[in-house]
C-alpha positions in Angstrom: -21.1 10.5 -5.4 -19.1 12.4 -2.8 -18.9 16.1 -3.5 -15.5 17.6 -4.1 -14.0 19.5 -1.2 -12.7 23.0 -1.7 -8.9 23.1 -2.1 -7.9 21.7 1.3 -4.6 22.5 2.9 -3.2 19.7 4.9 -0.5 19.1 7.4 0.1 15.4 7.1 2.1 13.1 9.3 3.5 10.1 7.5 5.0 6.9 8.9 7.1 4.9 6.4 7.9 8.1 4.6 11.1 6.6 3.1 9.3 3.7 1.4 7.9 3.5 -2.1 4.4 4.7 -1.2 5.4 7.1 1.6 8.0 9.0 -0.4 5.7 9.2 -3.5 2.8 10.5 -1.3 5.1 13.1 0.5 6.2 14.5 -2.9 2.6 14.6 -4.2 1.3 16.4 -1.1 4.0 19.0 -1.3 3.4 19.5 -5.1 -0.1 20.5 -4.4 0.8 22.9 -1.5 0.4 20.7 1.5 3.0 20.3 4.3 4.3 17.0 5.7 5.8 15.6 8.8 8.0 12.6 8.4 8.0 10.4 11.5 11.5 8.9 11.6 13.4 6.6 14.1 16.7 8.4 13.7 17.8 11.9 14.6 15.8 14.4 12.5 17.7 16.0 9.6 17.7 19.7 8.8 18.5 18.9 5.2 15.0 18.3 4.0 13.0 19.6 1.1 10.7 22.7 1.5 7.4 21.7 3.2 9.0 18.8 5.1 9.7 18.5 8.8 11.2 15.4 10.4 10.1 14.3 13.9 11.9 11.6 15.8 9.7 8.9 17.3 10.0 5.4 18.6 7.0 3.2 17.7 7.4 1.4 21.1 7.8 4.6 23.2 6.1 7.4 21.2 7.2 10.8 20.2 10.3 12.5 21.4 8.3 15.8 21.5 4.7 15.2 22.6 3.6 18.5 20.9 5.2 17.6 17.6 1.8 16.7 16.0 0.0 19.9 16.9 -1.9 21.2 13.9 -1.8 17.9 12.0 -4.9 17.5 9.9 -4.2 13.9 8.8 -1.9 11.0 9.3 -0.9 8.2 6.9 0.4 5.1 8.4 2.6 3.1 6.0 5.3 1.7 8.2 6.1 -2.0 8.4 8.8 -4.5 7.5 8.6 -5.6 3.9 6.8 -8.8 3.2 9.2 -9.7 0.4 12.4 -8.4 1.9 13.4 -11.7 3.5 12.5 -15.4 3.8 9.7 -15.9 6.3 11.4 -17.4 9.3 9.5 -17.5 12.6 11.6 -14.5 13.8 11.0 -12.5 10.6 7.2 -13.2 10.8 7.3 -11.8 14.3 9.0 -8.7 13.0 6.4 -8.3 10.2 3.6 -8.4 12.9 5.4 -6.3 15.5 6.5 -3.5 13.1 2.9 -3.0 12.0 0.9 -3.4 15.2 3.2 -1.5 17.5 3.5 1.4 15.1 -0.2 1.6 14.4 -1.1 1.4 18.1 1.4 4.1 19.1 0.4 6.4 16.3 -3.3 6.2 17.2 -2.5 7.0 20.8 -0.5 10.1 19.8 -3.4 11.3 17.5 -5.9 10.8 20.3 -4.1 13.3 22.5 -4.7 16.1 20.0 -7.5 18.6 20.7 -9.0 17.8 17.3 -9.7 14.6 15.4 -7.4 14.2 12.3 -8.1 12.0 9.4 -6.2 8.6 9.5 -5.3 6.5 6.6 -3.8 3.2 7.8 -2.0 0.6 5.8 -3.4 -2.8 5.0 -3.3 -5.3 2.1 -5.6 -7.3 -0.1 -4.0 -10.3 1.4 -6.6 -9.9 4.1 -9.0 -11.8 1.8 -6.8 -14.8 1.5 -6.5 -16.8 -1.7 -10.0 -17.1 -3.2 -9.5 -18.4 -6.8 -11.8 -16.7 -9.3 -14.2 -15.2 -6.7 -14.8 -11.5 -7.0 -13.8 -9.7 -3.8 -15.1 -6.3 -2.6 -14.8 -4.5 0.6 -17.9 -6.3 1.8 -16.3 -9.8 1.3 -15.4 -12.0 4.2 -11.8 -12.1 5.4 -9.6 -15.0 4.5 -7.2 -17.4 6.2 -3.4 -17.6 6.4 -0.5 -15.7 7.8 -0.9 -12.5 5.6 -4.7 -12.5 6.1 -4.2 -12.7 9.9 -1.5 -10.0 9.7 -3.6 -7.6 7.7 -6.7 -8.2 9.9 -4.7 -7.5 13.1 -3.2 -4.4 11.4 -6.6 -3.0 10.8 -7.9 -3.9 14.2 -5.0 -1.9 15.7 -6.8 1.3 14.8 -9.8 0.3 17.0 -9.0 2.9 19.7 -8.7 5.7 17.1 -12.0 4.8 15.6 -13.7 4.6 19.0 -12.2 8.0 19.8 -13.9 9.6 16.8 -11.1 9.6 14.2 -12.3 9.0 10.6 -10.2 6.0 9.7 -9.8 4.3 6.3 -7.9 1.1 5.8 -5.7 1.0 2.7 -6.1 -2.5 1.3 -3.3 -2.2 -1.2 -2.8 -4.6 -4.1 0.3 -5.2 -6.2 1.8 -1.7 -6.8 3.2 -1.4 -10.3 6.3 0.7 -10.2 9.8 0.1 -11.4 11.3 2.0 -8.5 10.2 -0.4 -5.8 7.9 -3.1 -4.7 7.4 -6.5 -6.3 7.5 -5.2 -9.9 11.0 -3.7 -9.4 12.3 -7.3 -8.9 10.2 -8.7 -11.8 10.8 -6.1 -14.5 14.5 -6.9 -15.0 13.5 -10.5 -15.7 10.9 -9.3 -18.2 13.5 -7.1 -20.0 15.7 -10.2 -20.5 12.9 -12.3 -21.6 13.2 -14.5 -18.4 9.7 -13.9 -17.0 6.6 -16.0 -17.6 3.9 -17.9 -15.7 4.4 -18.4 -12.0 2.9 -21.8 -11.2 0.2 -22.2 -13.9 -0.1 -18.4 -14.2 -3.9 -18.5 -13.9 -4.0 -16.8 -10.4 -5.5 -13.3 -10.4 -3.2 -10.5 -9.6 -5.0 -7.4 -8.4 -2.7 -4.5 -9.3 -2.6 -0.7 -9.2 -0.1 1.7 -10.7 1.9 3.9 -8.3 0.3 7.2 -9.6 -3.2 5.8 -9.0 -2.3 4.6 -5.6 -0.9 8.0 -4.6 -3.9 9.7 -6.2 -6.3 7.5 -4.2 -4.5 8.4 -1.0 -4.8 12.1 -1.8 -8.4 11.6 -2.7 -9.1 9.8 0.6 -7.4 12.5 2.6 -9.8 15.0 1.0 -12.8 12.8 1.7 -12.8 12.0 5.4 -16.4 10.8 5.1 -15.1 7.6 3.4 -14.2 5.3 6.2 -13.5 1.6 6.7 -11.8 -0.7 4.3 -10.9 0.7 0.8 -9.5 -1.6 -1.9 -6.6 0.2 -3.6 -6.6 -1.9 -6.8 -7.3 -1.1 -10.5 -10.8 -1.9 -11.8 -9.5 -4.8 -14.0 -7.6 -7.4 -12.1 -5.8 -9.8 -14.4 -4.3 -13.3 -14.3 -0.6 -13.4 -13.5 0.5 -14.5 -16.9 -1.5 -11.7 -18.5 0.4 -9.1 -16.4 3.8 -10.5 -17.4 2.7 -10.7 -21.1 1.5 -7.1 -21.1 4.8 -5.9 -19.7 6.8 -8.1 -22.1 4.7 -6.9 -25.1 5.5 -3.2 -24.3 9.2 -4.1 -24.1 9.1 -6.3 -27.2 10.3 -9.3 -25.2 9.0 -12.9 -24.9 7.3 -14.1 -21.8 7.6 -17.8 -22.0 10.0 -18.9 -19.2 7.8 -20.4 -16.5 8.6 -20.6 -12.8 7.3 -24.0 -11.6 5.4 -24.2 -8.4 8.1 -26.4 -6.8 10.9 -24.0 -7.7 9.0 -21.1 -6.2 8.3 -23.0 -3.0 12.0 -23.9 -2.7 13.1 -20.3 -3.4 10.5 -18.4 -1.3 9.4 -20.8 1.3 6.0 -19.9 2.9 5.8 -16.7 0.9 5.4 -18.7 -2.3 1.8 -19.2 -1.2 1.2 -15.5 -1.6 2.8 -15.4 -5.1 0.7 -18.4 -6.2 -2.5 -17.2 -4.4 -5.4 -15.7 -6.4 -7.2 -12.5 -5.4 -9.7 -11.0 -7.8 -10.2 -7.7 -5.9 -12.3 -4.8 -7.1 -12.1 -1.1 -5.9 -15.8 -0.9 -5.2 -15.7 1.9 -2.6 -13.4 4.2 -4.7 -15.6 3.7 -7.8 -18.9 4.2 -6.0 -17.6 7.5 -4.8 -16.4 8.7 -8.1 -12.7 8.2 -8.0 -11.2 8.2 -11.5 -8.2 6.0 -12.4 -5.4 7.3 -14.7 -4.5 3.6 -15.5 -7.7 1.7 -15.3 -6.5 -1.2 -17.5 -3.4 -3.2 -17.8 -2.3 -1.8 -21.2 -2.2 1.8 -19.9 -0.4 0.7 -16.7 2.2 -1.3 -18.6 2.9 1.5 -21.0 3.4 3.9 -18.0 5.6 1.6 -15.9 8.0 1.0 -18.9 8.1 4.7 -19.9 10.7 7.2 -19.1 8.2 9.0 -16.7 8.0 6.0 -14.3 
């Protein structure tokens, strides 16, 4: 088990700071006394919370101020166009790739100019494993096939220069984040409340999920444990079948979960992305567990209770 560090104080640069994960991480860092730099594409605002500084950058051109990252102890790379934001046209698929690879490459170049070697957490997704049915997947599993698998693999490979340059890099292979304020669940939960959610396809595909608080806690933990490098699955210890996830949410809300979404309807509505919704990934957080990370919501019942509570 990794020993606990002594109350670190971080200055953390975050890309994607306005997204679901980035904004929650920024808040959590400041709550424990760390400071953050939000890398933004617009003009920096002076109207920011205490402990926040905005720095303008262009992922294709770099930082407007080359010295803006002086003193940074870590960076968290979460930028990228949303997989579920639009239908996957050829043009949007290019955007999904470009928004991740260009940002990651440029961030790594900026970090390598610093006189020290900061910690880097870089985004990825469990989609890297592809759809694998009931097979149990860990960080040691082989990578899969398909657009998202290729995208996540290339996203991870974009940190190669940083790793070769001595930065301790961890790849955040994120599962389905349970939060009603964003992500996939934000779209699903209203349907659950109206009793209009149920099995997608046959509902037997595994969904590897994680609550938003546990995802943020895992990122904080990884910032404090730079010895943990390579791929890290950010999923709860108990992946469940899709229909079980919906049933758990419906049960907490005292709603039925009977209305199915047939495979053909999903393919018509979502196009190529339907393959991801219907795909099965039974992913375990082996690295986190082996190093002693403790989940607040290790099972679906506790996560469903949280996500439907007033605190979520």
